[in-house]
Structures are given as C-alpha cells and as structure tokens.
N, C-alpha and C positions, 0 to 999 in steps of 0.2 A: 287249134294249138299253134299252127304255123302262122296264122293271122295275128295272134297275140305277139309272137316273137317279132314279126315284121313291124308291127306298130311300135313295139318297145325299141327296136333298132332305129326306126324313124325318129322317135322322140329323143333318143340319145344323140343322134346325128344333129338334130335341130339345136339341142342344148350345146353341143360342141361347136357348131357353127356360130352361135351367138357369142360364146366365149372367145372364139377366134376373132370375130369382128371387134369386140370390146378390147382385146389385147392390142390389135393393130391401131385402134383409135387412141388408146392410152400411149402407145409407143410414138405415135405421130405428135401428140401433145408434148411428150418428153423431149423429142428431137427439136421441136420448135423452141422450147424453153432453153435448151442448151445453146442453140444458135443465137438466141437473144442475149444470153449471158456472156457469150464469147465474142459478141460483136460481129458475127457472121450472118447478119440479118438479110432476109430476102423480102422483097416488096409485099408478098402475100402474108408474111409473118406479121407485118405491121397491122394489117387488117385483122388477122387472127388474134393478135394480142389485145386489140381493142375489144373484140368480142368476148374474150375471156374475162376482161375486167367487168363487163356487164352481164356475165353469165348467160351468154346467148349461144354457147356451143351446141351444135346440132349434130346428131348422128344420122347416118344414112337410114 
C-alpha cells in the first residue's frame, strides 16, 4: 500500500516537473518576442529568432 502511494507521488512530481519546465521554456520565448518587438534585442535573440523561423526550437 505504501509502495503504491510512493509511486503515485513520484509520478505526480515528474508530471509537475515537466509542466514547470514547459512553463519556463514558454516564458523564455515570450520574453524574447517582447524584446524583439520593443527593439531591446540581444545578440543571442537574433540567433534564437532565426531558429524559430525554421522551427528548430529545442528543449532541454
């Protein structure tokens, strides 16, 4: 019984962790888009913008 609860908790944590990573990834993309639109571009954003045009975004 305790083993099932432990496995369930582990699965929930992994799900939460994945959602957290996706959230931070999406926020990073949003911040980059805002910087591009407002003209506050950073050199790395130029490369990132090129990658998005060709759909080469990679997640960790």
